C-alpha positions in Angstrom: 10.1 -1.3 24.7 7.4 1.5 25.0 4.1 1.5 23.5 4.8 2.9 19.7 3.9 5.9 18.2 1.0 4.7 17.0 -0.9 7.5 14.5 -3.9 5.6 13.7 -6.7 7.8 13.2 -7.9 7.6 17.0 -4.4 6.6 18.2 -1.0 8.4 17.9 0.9 9.6 14.7 1.2 7.6 11.5 -0.7 4.4 12.6 -4.1 4.1 10.4 -7.1 1.4 10.4 -9.6 3.1 7.7 -11.7 0.2 6.7 -11.9 -0.6 3.2 -12.9 -4.1 2.9 -13.4 -5.8 -0.8 -16.4 -8.2 -0.7 -17.6 -10.9 -3.1 -20.8 -12.9 -3.6 -20.4 -14.7 -0.3 -17.9 -12.6 1.9 -17.7 -10.9 4.1 -20.9 -11.3 5.8 -22.4 -8.6 7.9 -21.4 -10.6 11.0 -17.7 -9.9 9.7 -17.9 -6.6 8.8 -19.7 -5.8 12.6 -17.0 -7.8 14.5 -14.5 -5.7 12.8 -16.2 -2.1 13.4 -16.2 -3.5 17.0 -12.5 -4.3 17.1 -11.8 -1.1 15.6 -14.0 0.9 18.3 -12.1 -1.3 21.1 -8.7 -0.7 20.0 -9.4 2.9 19.8 -10.6 3.1 23.4 -7.4 0.8 24.0 -9.5 -2.1 25.4 -7.5 -4.5 24.3 -8.8 -7.8 26.3 -12.2 -6.9 24.0 -10.6 -6.4 20.4 -8.5 -9.4 20.6 -11.6 -11.9 22.0 -13.2 -10.2 18.5 -10.1 -10.9 16.5 -9.5 -14.7 17.2 -13.3 -15.2 17.2 -12.8 -16.1 13.3 -13.3 -18.9 11.9 -10.5 -20.2 9.8 -12.6 -20.0 6.6 -12.8 -16.7 7.6 -9.2 -15.1 8.1 -8.3 -16.8 5.0 -10.7 -14.4 3.0 -9.8 -11.9 5.6 -6.2 -12.2 4.7 -7.0 -11.6 1.3 -9.4 -8.9 0.7 -9.5 -7.1 4.1 -7.6 -4.0 4.9 -9.3 -3.2 8.0 -8.8 -7.1 9.3 -4.7 -6.4 7.8 -4.3 -3.1 9.8 -6.3 -3.7 13.0 -4.7 -6.9 13.7 -0.9 -5.1 12.8 -2.1 -2.4 15.3 -3.6 -5.0 18.2 -0.6 -7.4 18.3 1.9 -3.9 18.7 -0.3 -2.8 21.4 -0.3 -5.9 23.2 3.1 -6.1 22.8 4.3 -9.2 20.5 6.4 -7.7 18.6 7.4 -11.0 17.2 3.8 -11.9 16.0 2.8 -8.5 14.7 6.3 -8.5 12.3 5.4 -11.5 10.7 1.6 -10.8 10.4 2.8 -7.7 8.5 5.4 -9.3 6.1 2.6 -11.8 5.3 0.2 -9.0 4.6 2.2 -6.7 2.7 3.6 -9.8 0.4 -0.9 -9.6 -0.6 -1.3 -5.8 -0.2 1.9 -4.5 -1.5 1.1 -0.8 -2.3 -0.8 -0.3 1.1 0.6 3.2 2.8 -0.9 2.4 5.8 0.1 -1.2 6.5 3.5 0.1 5.1 3.4 2.9 7.9 2.3 1.2 10.8 5.2 -1.6 9.9 7.9 1.0 10.1 7.1 2.5 13.4 7.1 -0.9 14.5 10.5 -1.3 13.6 11.4 1.8 15.1 10.5 -0.2 18.4 13.2 -2.0 17.7 15.8 0.6 16.6 16.1 -0.9 12.8 16.0 2.5 11.5 17.7 2.1 8.2 14.5 -0.8 7.4 11.9 1.5 9.2 12.8 4.6 7.1 12.5 2.7 3.9 8.8 1.7 4.6 7.6 5.3 5.4 9.9 6.0 2.1 7.4 3.9 0.2 4.3 5.3 2.1 4.9 8.8 1.4 5.1 7.9 -2.4 2.3 6.0 -2.6 0.3 8.5 -0.3 -2.6 10.5 -2.8 -1.5 13.1 -0.3 1.8 12.4 0.9 0.9 10.7 3.9 1.0 13.2 6.3 2.2 10.7 9.0 4.0 9.1 7.0 6.7 12.4 6.9 6.5 12.9 10.7 7.4 9.2 11.5 10.1 9.6 8.2 11.4 12.7 10.1 12.3 10.7 13.5 13.3 7.8 11.8 15.5 10.3 10.2 16.7 11.6 13.7 17.4 8.3 14.4 20.0 8.2 12.2 21.0 10.9 13.3 20.5 13.3 9.9 19.0 16.0 10.8 19.2 18.0 7.6 16.6 15.2 6.2 14.8 15.1 9.8 14.2 19.1 9.0 13.6 18.8 5.3 10.6 16.0 5.8 8.7 17.4 9.4 8.9 21.0 7.2 7.0 18.9 4.5 4.8 17.8 6.5 3.7 21.4 8.5 3.1 22.7 4.8 0.3 19.4 4.9 -1.4 20.4 8.1 -0.9 21.6 11.7 1.5 18.7 13.7 0.0 17.0 16.0 1.7 16.3 19.8 4.1 13.5 18.6 5.1 15.9 15.5 5.8 18.8 17.7 7.7 16.6 20.0 9.5 16.3 17.0 10.2 19.5 15.9 11.2 20.9 19.6 14.2 17.6 19.6 15.4 19.1 15.9 15.0 22.7 17.2 17.6 21.7 20.6 19.9 19.8 17.9 20.4 22.9 15.8 20.6 25.1 18.8 17.4 27.3 17.4 15.9 28.6 21.1 13.4 30.4 19.8 12.4 27.6 17.6 12.6 25.5 20.7 10.0 28.2 23.0 7.9 28.1 20.2 7.6 24.2 20.0 7.5 23.8 23.7 4.3 26.4 23.9 2.7 24.6 21.6 2.9 21.1 23.5 2.5 22.9 26.8 -0.8 23.5 25.3 -1.4 20.2 24.1 -0.5 19.0 27.3 -3.4 21.1 29.3 -6.1 19.6 26.7 -5.1 15.9 27.7 -2.0 13.9 28.9 0.1 12.1 26.5 0.7 9.0 28.3 2.5 7.7 26.1 5.3 9.7 24.8 6.1 10.5 28.7 9.2 9.6 28.3 10.3 11.6 25.4 8.6 14.9 26.3 10.2 14.7 30.1 13.8 13.9 28.2 13.2 16.9 26.1 11.5 19.2 28.8 15.3 18.6 31.0 17.0 19.7 27.5 14.8 22.6 27.1 14.7 23.5 30.8 18.7 23.3 30.6 18.9 25.6 27.0 16.8 28.3 28.8 18.9 28.1 32.1 22.4 28.6 29.8 21.3 29.3 26.4 25.4 29.8 26.2 27.0 26.9 26.9 23.8 25.0 25.5 24.9 26.1 22.1 28.1 25.5 22.6 27.4 21.9 23.1 25.1 21.6 20.9 23.3 19.7 22.9 24.8 17.1 25.5 22.1 14.9 24.4 18.6 15.0 22.3 16.1 12.8 22.3 15.0 10.7 19.4 12.4 8.0 18.9 10.6 6.8 22.5 13.2 9.6 24.5 16.6 7.6 23.9 19.7 9.2 24.4 22.2 8.9 21.4 25.5 11.3 22.8 26.6 13.7 21.6 26.0 15.7 18.5 29.3 16.6 17.4 29.0 17.4 14.0 27.1 20.6 15.1 29.1 21.9 17.5 30.0 25.7 16.7 
């Protein structure tokens, strides 16, 4: 599978690693906190080897403590395992951590992103919904991921609703703009598609988004087809649309004119 749409504060849409370590009389030590700080920096730079060396350097006693009390360790390890494509280990990690930190919106959101990689849309949507409900700010990234999850289930109306709610909170990031273009093409809204496309092109000039390359190229084909023959495109609504990670899911029959 492709690299997952991780939206941590420094990565892609949705996944976050905001540090919130809980302290006790003897833990965490300054050394432990420094290690976690550097692990976060390395992950932000996609320096997986260095991040992995740090995360595996903790003693068994330290890991036992961190598992129970450190949200940053739980989040960082989940992101690390996902980025190095150890999906099974990442899934087990998130399940274990969510037994301990049941109401952490970041872990819920990040686990949902992992599940999208397996096309487990129903399960992923449930985690995103819980993350949105638990977030004091209605989880901006959670709403975007929930919109994408609903697209995976072909629930276009719900996908549109969640993306609209996200736009009311803030300007859409790159992954949100791809989702917006996807929805516009499915709905035959060529004017809206042009607006989204122009915003995406502006973002591409600032920095290329390698992680979403397949999805971008898939949407670009659809956008160009719509511009070349808008009448045919509108009547077919469209031949296919690019959902999560540029996956094709067939003709959207229910949206034909």
